[in-house]
N, C-alpha and C positions, 0 to 999 in steps of 0.2 A: 401421410399424417404429419407433420408438423411437429417439432418439439417445444414445451410450453418455456417460454424464456428464464421460468426458474431450473427449469429442467438443463435448459443448453445453455445457458450462461453462469448461473447461479453456481455451480456446479465446478463447472474450470475454474471459477475466483475460490470455492473454497480447496480446491485440491494446491493452488497456489499459496497460499497461505498455509495449509499445513506443509507442503512440502521445504517453506522459508524456515519453518519450526525444528521440522524432523535436520534437515543439513544443520541446522544448531545444534541438537541433539547428536547427532552423530557424530561431528566437529567437537564437541566439548566431549564427549563421550570418549574420542581418540586423543585428544591433552589428557584424561584422565589415566588411560590405558596404557599409555604411552610414559607416563610420570614426567609430564612436561606441563602439568597448569596454569605454572608461573608465565607463561606461551599466552595464553588469554588477555593476559593483561593486554597488552598490547595491540590486540586485535581489534579493543575500544578507540585505540587511536585511528587505527584504520579503517574501522570503520564506520568514524565518529567524520575521518576525512573525506571517505567515500559521500557521504552524503550531504556534504557538506559543498563537493565539485557536482552533485546532482543538481544543485540548486540553480546552477547556471544557466539553467530551463528557465528558469523566472527571471532573470536577468534579459534574457534572448527575447522570453513572450513580451516584455514590457520595454524591447528592444532598446536595454542599456544595451547591449550585445548586438551588434547587426550584422556579424558575419556569420553566415552556418546556416541550415535548414532547419528553422521549430518544430519542425517533425524529427527530426536526427538529435533533438537538444531533449525533442521528449522523449522518444526513447532509452537518449543514456541515462537521463533523469531516472527514468521508470528502473533499469537494473541496475545502475549506482547505486540508488537509494535502496532496494531491494538488497542487493550483495549486502551495500553499509549494512546493513538491518541485521543481517545473517553473524556479520563481524559485531558489532554489540552484542547479539541476542548471548553470544559465546562467551563475552568480554564479562557480562552479569553474572552468567552462571544460575546457578538455583543455590544466590547465599542472601540469609535474610540477618544481614548487619548494620544494613541503614537503611535508612526509610524514603530518602531523596533519592535513589538507585531506580530504587521499583517503581515508582514512580513515573521516570522518561523512562523506564521500560512500559509501562503501561502504557504513558501519551504515545512510545513505540509503536507497539502495536498497536494501539487502537487507529495511530496515522499511516501503518503498512494496509489494513482495514480498507481505510477506506480511499487512499490511491489505489489499490485492486478496484474497487469499486466506481473508479473512474477511468480505469483503465478497462479490466474485461467489461464492466457490464453495462455502463449508461450508453456507453458511442452504439456498442453492439445489438443490443434489446431493443433502445430504440428505431435503430434499421428496421430489426427484424419485423417490429411490431407496427411499423411504418408496409413491409413487406404485405407483410399477412392478411391487412386490411385491405389493400391495394387486389388482392388474389383473389381474399373474400368480395369484394364488391365487382370485378369480373366477373366473377361465377355470377353474378345474377344479382344476388344479396342484397337486400338494404343494406343503407347506412347505419341506420340503426340498429338493423338484426347484426350488421358485423361488430358494433359497439358493445353489443352486450354479449356478443362470444369473446367478444376480448376482453370484458371488464379486469378480467383479475389482472391477467400482463396490463393494462392499464393502468394502473394501480400500481403493480410493481413499477413500470416505467416513471410513473411521477413520483414516486419516494426515494427511487437513486436518486434523481437531479434533483435532487436538496444534495450532494455529496460535498458538496464546496463548503458547503456552510458550516462544516465537518469536519472538513480537510483542511482547511487555512489556518482555523484556528488551533486544531491541536498540532497541527506543524510546528508555530506558533511556539505554544507553551510548548511542547519536547522541546526546543532551544533553548528557550529559560533555564525551562530545569536540567538541560545535560549541562548548559554555561555553570549552573549554579556545584553542579556535582564537579566539574572538572576546576573551579575555582576553591571547592572544599576537600578536596586532594590535593591540591597544590599550597594551599594554608595548613594543612593538617596532617597529610601523612608524610613522615621524613625515609 
């Protein structure tokens, strides 16, 4: 029996998301344990640079960069943004001293989640749904019966197809909030 899309693709997505947060918490704990918390301040710079570099994929996708494989750029985008997010989360720590950085972190978490939807869920779940439907049709089941049996999987895939509606504007808002955070640090911190 084939596993439902929810189990086959959503759970691994949640594992990657949780792993990102656990890595951030583990690194933050280590910084506190070894009493080198101030190093975390520089993690924000490293993380931001990794996230900015990950946008080379967008430039390649829009043919502003013509060399290299789009697939390789996408893979680099995914991993650099994920690792950069860990660094930014460590940089943020658990400090409640300003609203702007927390809004940026919230946008970061939402953006990473929406990016993981695109990476892990959308493509694979659409392929899986198509394969399952074909397998059912090959067994002699009618198209209507196959669609009824796969109704919830179809709804899941259709919902996930809307991920760019969230991912791109949140990435833009994350960039604006991050830039504002950097500007306020430059202007007001001595």
